[in-house]
C-alpha positions as CSV (number, residue, x, y, z in Angstrom):
1,M,-0.1,-0.2,0.0
2,A,1.5,3.2,-1.1
3,I,1.7,6.0,1.5
4,K,0.5,9.4,0.6
5,K,3.1,12.2,0.9
6,K,1.3,15.1,3.0
7,P,1.7,18.1,0.7
8,A,4.3,21.1,2.2
9,E,2.8,23.6,4.0
10,K,3.2,27.2,2.9
11,L,5.2,29.6,4.7
12,K,3.2,32.4,6.6
13,L,3.9,35.3,5.0
14,V,3.1,39.4,5.7
15,V,3.4,42.0,3.0
16,L,4.8,45.1,4.4
17,I,4.6,48.0,1.4
18,D,6.4,51.5,1.4
19,G,3.6,53.0,-0.9
20,N,5.5,55.8,-2.2
21,N,8.3,53.8,-3.2
22,L,6.1,51.3,-4.9
23,R,3.9,53.9,-6.9
24,H,6.7,55.7,-8.3
25,A,8.6,51.8,-9.4
26,I,5.1,50.7,-11.0
27,R,4.6,54.2,-12.7
28,S,8.3,53.6,-14.3
29,L,7.5,50.2,-15.2
30,I,3.7,50.6,-16.6
31,H,3.5,54.4,-17.3
32,S,0.8,54.2,-15.0
33,E,0.0,53.9,-11.3
34,D,-2.8,51.7,-11.3
35,I,-3.2,48.3,-10.6
36,H,-5.8,45.8,-9.8
37,W,-4.7,45.0,-6.2
38,K,-6.5,41.7,-5.8
39,T,-4.9,40.4,-8.4
40,F,-1.7,41.5,-7.5
41,F,-2.3,39.3,-4.0
42,D,-3.7,36.5,-5.5
43,L,-0.4,35.8,-7.6
44,I,1.9,36.4,-4.0
45,R,-0.6,33.7,-2.5
46,K,0.1,31.2,-5.2
47,D,3.4,30.5,-3.3
48,Y,2.8,31.6,0.3
49,T,0.0,32.0,2.9
50,V,-0.5,35.5,3.3
51,V,-1.5,36.4,6.7
52,G,-1.4,40.2,6.8
53,A,-0.8,43.1,4.2
54,K,-0.2,46.5,5.3
55,Y,0.4,49.8,2.8
56,Y,2.2,52.4,4.3
57,I,1.8,56.0,3.1
58,G,2.0,59.5,4.3
59,K,-1.7,61.2,4.6
60,V,-2.4,63.8,1.9
61,T,-4.4,66.7,3.2
62,Y,-5.8,69.9,1.5
63,P,-4.8,72.6,1.5
64,L,-1.1,71.2,1.8
65,F,-1.7,69.1,-1.6
66,E,-4.2,69.8,-4.7
67,E,-7.7,68.3,-3.9
68,E,-7.1,66.1,-7.0
69,K,-4.4,64.3,-5.2
70,V,-6.7,64.0,-1.7
71,E,-9.3,62.0,-3.8
72,N,-7.2,59.8,-5.6
73,Q,-5.6,58.8,-2.4
74,T,-8.9,58.2,-0.8
75,K,-9.7,55.8,-3.9
76,L,-6.6,54.2,-3.4
77,I,-7.4,53.4,0.2
78,N,-10.7,52.1,-0.8
79,N,-9.3,49.6,-3.4
80,L,-6.8,48.4,-1.0
81,K,-9.4,47.8,1.7
82,K,-11.2,46.1,-1.0
83,A,-8.5,43.6,-1.6
84,G,-7.9,42.9,2.0
85,I,-5.1,45.3,2.4
86,E,-4.7,47.3,5.8
87,T,-3.2,51.0,5.4
88,Y,-1.1,52.8,7.7
89,L,-1.5,56.5,7.3
90,G,1.9,58.9,8.3
91,H,2.0,62.2,7.5
92,F,3.9,65.1,5.6
93,N,5.5,68.1,7.2
94,E,5.4,71.6,5.2
95,Q,8.1,70.7,3.0
96,K,6.1,67.7,1.6
97,Q,8.5,65.3,3.1
98,E,7.0,61.9,4.4
99,K,7.5,61.2,7.7
100,G,6.5,58.3,10.2
101,V,6.3,55.7,7.6
102,D,9.6,53.9,7.9
103,I,9.6,53.8,11.6
104,Q,6.3,52.1,11.6
105,M,7.4,49.7,9.0
106,A,10.5,48.7,11.1
107,L,8.6,48.3,14.3
108,D,6.0,46.3,12.8
109,L,8.3,43.8,11.5
110,V,10.3,43.6,14.4
111,V,7.4,42.7,17.0
112,G,5.9,40.7,14.3
113,A,9.4,38.7,14.4
114,V,9.7,38.6,17.8
115,Q,6.0,37.2,18.6
116,K,6.4,34.7,15.7
117,S,3.3,36.1,13.8
118,F,5.0,35.1,10.4
119,D,7.4,32.8,9.0
120,A,8.7,35.2,6.1
121,A,8.2,38.8,5.6
122,L,7.9,40.7,1.7
123,L,9.6,43.9,2.3
124,I,8.6,46.0,-0.6
125,S,10.6,49.2,0.0
126,G,14.1,50.7,-0.9
127,D,14.9,52.3,2.6
128,G,18.5,51.8,3.5
129,D,16.9,52.7,7.3
130,L,14.9,49.5,7.4
131,A,18.4,47.4,7.2
132,D,18.8,47.1,11.0
133,S,15.3,46.0,11.5
134,V,15.7,43.2,8.6
135,K,18.7,42.1,10.5
136,I,17.0,41.9,13.8
137,A,13.6,40.1,12.2
138,Q,16.0,37.0,10.6
139,D,18.0,37.1,13.6
140,F,14.5,35.5,15.0
141,G,14.2,33.0,12.3
142,V,12.3,35.7,10.2
143,R,13.0,35.0,6.2
144,V,13.0,38.5,4.5
145,I,12.4,39.1,1.1
146,L,13.4,42.3,-0.6
147,G,10.4,43.0,-3.1
148,Y,11.7,45.3,-5.9
149,V,10.9,46.1,-9.7
150,A,13.7,45.1,-12.1
151,G,14.7,47.2,-15.2
152,T,13.4,50.8,-13.8
153,K,15.6,53.8,-14.0
154,S,13.2,56.0,-12.1
155,D,15.0,58.8,-10.0
156,R,12.6,58.6,-6.9
157,Y,12.8,54.7,-7.2
158,R,16.3,53.3,-5.8
159,V,17.0,50.3,-3.9
160,S,19.4,50.9,-1.2
161,Y,22.5,49.0,-1.6
162,R,22.6,48.6,2.2
163,L,19.1,47.0,2.3
164,K,20.0,44.8,-0.6
165,S,23.0,43.6,1.3
166,V,21.4,42.5,4.3
167,A,17.9,41.0,3.1
168,Q,18.3,37.0,2.7
169,S,16.6,36.9,-0.5
170,Q,15.3,39.1,-3.4
171,A,12.0,38.9,-5.5
172,A,11.3,41.0,-8.7
173,L,7.7,41.5,-8.9
174,N,7.5,42.9,-12.5
175,K,5.1,39.9,-13.7
176,Q,2.8,40.5,-10.8
177,I,2.5,44.4,-11.2
178,T,2.1,44.0,-15.4
179,E,-0.7,41.2,-14.9
180,A,-2.6,43.1,-12.0
181,H,-2.3,46.3,-14.6
182,Q,-3.7,44.8,-17.1
183,K,-6.6,43.1,-15.1
184,L,-7.6,46.4,-14.3
185,T,-7.5,47.9,-17.9
186,D,-9.1,44.7,-19.3
187,R,-12.1,45.3,-16.8
188,E,-12.4,49.1,-17.4
189,E,-12.3,48.5,-21.1
190,K,-15.0,46.0,-20.8
191,N,-17.0,48.3,-18.9
192,L,-16.4,50.9,-21.7
193,Q,-17.6,48.9,-23.9
194,E,-20.7,47.6,-22.4
195,K,-21.7,51.5,-21.3
196,T,-21.1,52.4,-25.4
197,K,-23.2,49.4,-26.2
198,A,-26.4,50.3,-23.8
199,E,-25.7,54.0,-25.3
200,T,-25.8,53.0,-28.9
201,K,-28.8,51.0,-27.9
202,N,-30.6,53.4,-26.7
203,K,-29.9,55.8,-29.4
204,K,-30.7,53.3,-31.9
205,K,-34.4,53.1,-30.1
206,A,-34.9,56.9,-30.2
207,T,-33.6,56.8,-33.9
208,E,-36.5,54.3,-34.7
209,K,-39.5,56.3,-33.2
210,K,-38.5,59.4,-35.6
211,T,-40.4,59.2,-39.0
212,T,-37.5,61.6,-40.7
213,P,-34.3,60.7,-39.2
214,K,-31.5,63.2,-39.8
215,V,-27.7,62.3,-40.6
216,E,-25.4,65.2,-39.5
217,K,-22.0,65.2,-40.3
218,L,-19.6,65.5,-37.7
219,K,-17.7,69.0,-37.2
220,E,-16.3,68.4,-33.9
221,F,-13.9,66.0,-32.9
222,L,-11.9,65.1,-29.3
223,V,-8.3,63.9,-29.6
224,F,-6.9,61.8,-26.5
225,S,-3.2,61.1,-26.5
226,D,-0.5,59.5,-24.5
227,G,3.1,58.1,-25.3
228,G,5.8,56.8,-22.9
229,A,9.3,55.2,-22.9
230,R,10.3,52.3,-20.8
231,G,13.7,53.6,-19.3
232,N,13.5,57.2,-20.7
233,P,15.1,56.8,-23.1
234,G,13.8,53.0,-24.2
235,P,11.5,51.2,-26.0
236,S,8.6,53.6,-26.6
237,G,5.0,53.5,-27.9
238,C,1.8,56.1,-28.5
239,G,-1.3,55.9,-28.4
240,A,-4.5,58.2,-29.6
241,V,-8.0,58.2,-29.3
242,I,-10.3,59.9,-31.9
243,S,-13.9,60.5,-30.3
244,D,-16.8,62.8,-31.1
245,P,-18.1,65.3,-28.5
246,K,-20.3,63.2,-26.8
247,G,-17.5,60.6,-25.6
248,Q,-18.2,58.2,-28.7
249,V,-14.6,56.5,-29.7
250,L,-14.3,56.8,-33.7
251,E,-10.8,55.4,-34.0
252,K,-8.0,53.9,-31.9
253,I,-4.3,54.4,-32.7
254,S,-1.6,52.1,-31.2
255,T,2.0,52.6,-32.5
256,Y,5.6,51.6,-31.4
257,I,8.1,54.0,-32.6
258,G,11.6,52.2,-31.3
259,E,14.1,54.0,-28.8
260,G,13.2,57.6,-27.6
261,T,12.1,59.4,-24.6
262,N,9.1,60.2,-22.8
263,N,8.3,63.7,-23.9
264,Q,9.2,62.8,-27.6
265,A,6.8,59.9,-27.5
266,E,3.9,62.2,-25.8
267,Y,4.6,64.9,-28.9
268,H,4.7,61.5,-31.4
269,A,1.2,60.6,-30.2
270,L,-0.2,64.0,-30.5
271,L,0.8,63.9,-34.0
272,L,-0.5,60.5,-34.9
273,G,-3.9,62.0,-33.4
274,L,-3.9,65.1,-35.1
275,D,-3.1,63.4,-38.6
276,A,-5.8,61.1,-38.3
277,V,-8.2,63.6,-37.1
278,S,-7.4,65.8,-40.3
279,K,-8.6,63.2,-42.3
280,K,-12.1,64.0,-41.3
281,N,-12.3,67.5,-42.3
282,P,-13.0,68.8,-39.0
283,E,-14.1,72.4,-37.9
284,K,-13.1,72.2,-34.6
285,I,-10.4,70.1,-32.6
286,T,-10.1,69.8,-29.0
287,C,-6.9,67.6,-28.1
288,Y,-6.2,66.3,-24.6
289,L,-3.0,65.1,-22.9
290,D,-1.8,64.2,-19.6
291,S,1.6,65.5,-20.2
292,E,1.5,69.1,-18.5
293,L,4.7,70.0,-20.2
294,I,3.9,69.5,-23.9
295,V,0.4,71.3,-23.4
296,K,2.2,74.5,-22.1
297,Q,4.7,74.3,-24.8
298,V,2.3,74.2,-27.8
299,N,0.1,76.9,-25.8
300,G,3.0,79.1,-25.6
301,Q,3.4,79.0,-21.8
302,Y,7.2,77.3,-22.0
303,K,9.9,77.7,-24.3
304,V,10.9,74.6,-26.5
305,R,14.7,74.2,-25.6
306,N,15.2,70.7,-26.6
307,I,16.4,70.6,-30.5
308,A,14.6,67.1,-30.9
309,L,11.2,68.2,-29.1
310,K,11.3,71.6,-31.3
311,E,10.9,69.5,-34.5
312,Y,7.8,67.7,-33.2
313,Y,6.6,71.4,-31.7
314,D,6.8,73.1,-35.3
315,Q,4.6,70.4,-37.0
316,V,2.4,70.9,-34.5
317,K,2.4,74.6,-35.0
318,L,1.9,74.0,-38.6
319,F,-0.9,71.9,-38.1
320,Q,-2.4,74.5,-36.0
321,K,-2.0,77.1,-39.2
322,K,-3.8,74.7,-41.3
323,F,-6.6,74.1,-38.6
324,P,-6.8,77.2,-36.3
325,N,-9.7,76.0,-34.2
326,T,-7.7,73.6,-32.4
327,S,-6.7,73.8,-28.6
328,F,-4.7,71.7,-26.4
329,H,-5.8,70.9,-22.7
330,H,-4.0,69.1,-19.8
331,I,-6.1,66.5,-18.2
332,P,-4.9,63.8,-15.2
333,R,-3.7,60.5,-16.1
334,S,-6.5,58.7,-14.4
335,K,-8.9,60.4,-17.6
336,N,-6.7,59.4,-20.1
337,K,-6.7,55.6,-19.4
338,L,-7.7,54.1,-22.9
339,A,-4.8,56.4,-24.8
340,D,-2.5,55.2,-22.0
341,K,-3.3,51.7,-22.6
342,L,-2.9,52.0,-26.4
343,A,0.6,53.4,-25.9
344,N,1.7,50.2,-23.2
345,D,0.1,47.8,-25.7
346,A,2.6,49.4,-28.6
347,M,5.6,49.0,-26.2
348,D,4.5,45.2,-25.3
349,R,4.3,44.4,-29.1
350,K,7.3,46.4,-29.9
351,K,5.9,46.6,-33.5
């Protein structure tokens, strides 16, 4: 009679996240800060039994920060809560420096190790001040895994050499972040498609009631564009969306443009959108970008000092001479998600 082997028990893992550090890493990797947190932790649970997760970040308050940032943080905290992640809120001083976060992370790691609350800790941070607490936790038998994002060159995301040298092991989180972001964008696109389908159905019903339906030629168009480079400079992609004034998507563009910078990709994406909309004989064009720099340059608020960008700028101004009723406006990244997805899709395809 064969004896069945008892499956090995998974290590009990706690996940401690330096929110500000991870936010910049995610943005550098996928050109966005939005991921589906439940998917992120489901991927981690494949290898461990997650017994706790905490996200540490300074509390954003008005008027020290803009109202939009306060709203974005509230939304983030709600999404973390839905995924079963606890939030610890530190504070910011008048110079907007985050305070109290690293101390609480160190305390939670050491206390949990002493009390044997977990077997392992996934520490997602680059702060060298945590090195001593990592040593103490490991002395108490806890396996500390340093979670990081590979390949990012963001100036705001750096993993301390001291921290890397004391942690027993390291784990790149690129796959979990990329899949969690894709899950979120797929869900949003599905919701948009369902909404568009419902609106189209309602419009069709309304049209059928009319005895003599009028077909009006579109004269006004909206252009949403976004571009990005992984590595800055690095592999670059562009996305553009053409829609009518009511938000109905008419055309989507996703193009890989090779090596370049973020700003070059932003200009390239705008020009792709302008070229596409010019073929529709527009009378009015309203362009929306999440790059404040590009918007202020084309609106004459900033000078264009970079020679490479000057060539793109000149093309935009030539277009504006041909279509003088063209305007450019800045919007937050959260309102430009479809163009952002198209740009990331192009970078993923690399063609």
